[in-house]
C-alpha positions as CSV (number, residue, x, y, z in Angstrom):
1,X,0.0,0.0,0.0
2,X,2.9,1.9,0.6
3,X,4.2,1.4,-2.7
4,X,0.8,3.6,-4.2
5,X,0.5,6.2,-1.8
6,X,4.5,6.8,-2.8
7,X,3.8,7.2,-6.2
8,X,0.7,9.3,-6.2
9,X,3.0,11.9,-4.4
10,X,5.6,11.7,-6.4
11,X,6.9,14.0,-9.2
12,X,6.6,11.5,-12.0
13,X,2.8,10.9,-11.0
14,X,2.4,14.7,-11.0
15,X,4.4,15.1,-14.1
16,X,1.7,11.7,-15.8
17,X,-1.0,14.0,-14.6
18,X,-0.3,17.6,-15.9
19,X,0.5,16.2,-19.4
20,X,-2.3,14.1,-19.5
21,X,-4.3,16.8,-18.2
22,X,-3.3,19.1,-21.5
23,X,-3.2,16.0,-23.7
24,X,-6.7,15.7,-22.9
25,X,-8.0,19.3,-23.1
26,X,-6.2,19.7,-26.9
27,X,-7.7,16.5,-28.2
28,X,-11.2,17.5,-26.5
29,X,-10.1,21.4,-28.5
30,X,-9.6,18.9,-31.5
31,X,-12.8,17.1,-31.4
32,X,-14.7,20.6,-31.1
33,X,-12.6,21.5,-34.3
34,X,-12.1,24.9,-32.2
35,X,-8.5,24.6,-33.1
36,X,-6.0,23.9,-35.8
37,X,-3.3,21.5,-36.6
38,X,-0.4,23.8,-35.8
39,X,-2.0,24.8,-32.4
40,X,-2.7,21.0,-31.4
41,X,1.1,20.4,-32.2
42,X,2.4,23.3,-29.9
43,X,-0.2,22.4,-27.3
44,X,1.1,18.6,-27.2
45,X,4.6,19.6,-27.4
46,X,4.1,21.8,-24.1
47,X,2.3,18.6,-22.5
48,X,5.3,17.0,-23.3
49,X,7.9,19.6,-22.4
50,X,6.1,20.1,-19.2
51,X,5.8,16.2,-18.0
52,X,9.8,16.3,-18.7
53,X,10.6,19.7,-16.7
54,X,8.2,18.2,-13.7
55,X,9.9,14.6,-14.1
56,X,13.5,16.1,-14.0
57,X,12.5,19.0,-11.2
58,X,15.6,18.8,-9.5
59,X,17.8,19.3,-12.7
60,X,15.8,22.4,-13.2
61,X,16.0,23.8,-10.3
62,X,19.5,23.2,-10.2
63,X,19.7,25.0,-13.3
64,X,17.6,27.7,-11.8
65,X,19.8,28.0,-8.6
66,X,22.8,28.1,-10.7
67,X,22.0,31.0,-12.5
68,X,20.6,33.0,-9.2
69,X,23.9,32.3,-7.8
70,X,22.9,30.0,-5.3
71,X,25.1,27.0,-6.4
72,X,28.5,27.4,-8.5
73,X,30.1,24.6,-8.4
74,X,31.7,22.7,-10.9
75,X,30.0,19.2,-10.0
76,X,26.5,21.2,-10.4
77,X,27.6,22.6,-13.9
78,X,28.4,19.2,-15.4
79,X,25.0,17.4,-13.9
80,X,23.2,20.4,-15.5
81,X,24.8,20.0,-19.1
82,X,23.9,16.3,-18.9
83,X,20.4,16.9,-17.6
84,X,20.1,19.4,-20.2
85,X,21.6,17.0,-23.1
86,X,19.3,14.6,-22.0
87,X,16.4,17.1,-22.1
88,X,17.5,18.3,-25.8
89,X,17.7,14.7,-26.7
90,X,14.2,13.8,-25.8
91,X,12.4,17.1,-27.4
92,X,14.0,16.0,-30.2
93,X,12.9,12.4,-30.0
94,X,9.3,14.0,-29.6
95,X,9.6,16.9,-32.2
96,X,10.3,13.8,-34.4
97,X,7.6,11.8,-33.8
98,X,5.1,14.8,-33.2
99,X,6.4,15.4,-37.5
100,X,5.5,11.8,-38.2
101,X,2.2,11.8,-36.6
102,X,1.2,15.3,-38.2
103,X,2.6,13.6,-41.5
104,X,0.2,10.5,-41.0
105,X,-2.9,13.0,-39.7
106,X,-2.4,15.2,-43.3
107,X,-2.1,11.8,-45.3
108,X,-5.4,10.7,-43.0
109,X,-7.2,14.2,-44.0
110,X,-6.2,14.0,-47.8
111,X,-7.7,9.8,-47.9
112,X,-10.9,11.0,-45.7
113,X,-11.2,14.0,-48.5
114,X,-10.7,11.7,-51.3
115,X,-13.7,9.2,-50.2
116,X,-16.0,12.1,-49.4
117,X,-16.1,13.2,-53.4
118,X,-17.1,9.7,-54.5
119,X,-19.8,9.7,-51.8
120,X,-20.9,13.3,-53.0
121,X,-21.0,12.2,-56.6
122,X,-23.1,9.2,-55.8
123,X,-25.7,11.3,-53.5
124,X,-26.6,13.7,-56.5
125,X,-26.9,10.7,-59.0
126,X,-29.6,9.3,-57.0
């Protein structure tokens, strides 16, 4: 039972919760057709980046502490560089995945439009 309570009070759970809420809100807005594809991509990227920042909260906190002058040791700087590089790699992977998904959505949209055209001509013939 302690495992579940520890998980629900942890950083990864908070990251999952916030990212999931942004994702669900984005899907809702897309389903209602209130936002277009570019805004959708930005919101989904924001959800991922928010989740990563929350999940790597200690690392990002060290970065902000270093910028404010509270921590100046070389070890913390090296740790910050490693964390930032890992975040850059994660963001690059996610950007590639988003581009692939965008391409798939555009392809599916084009296929749906092509399927609508014969259906409209059949309706007009009857």
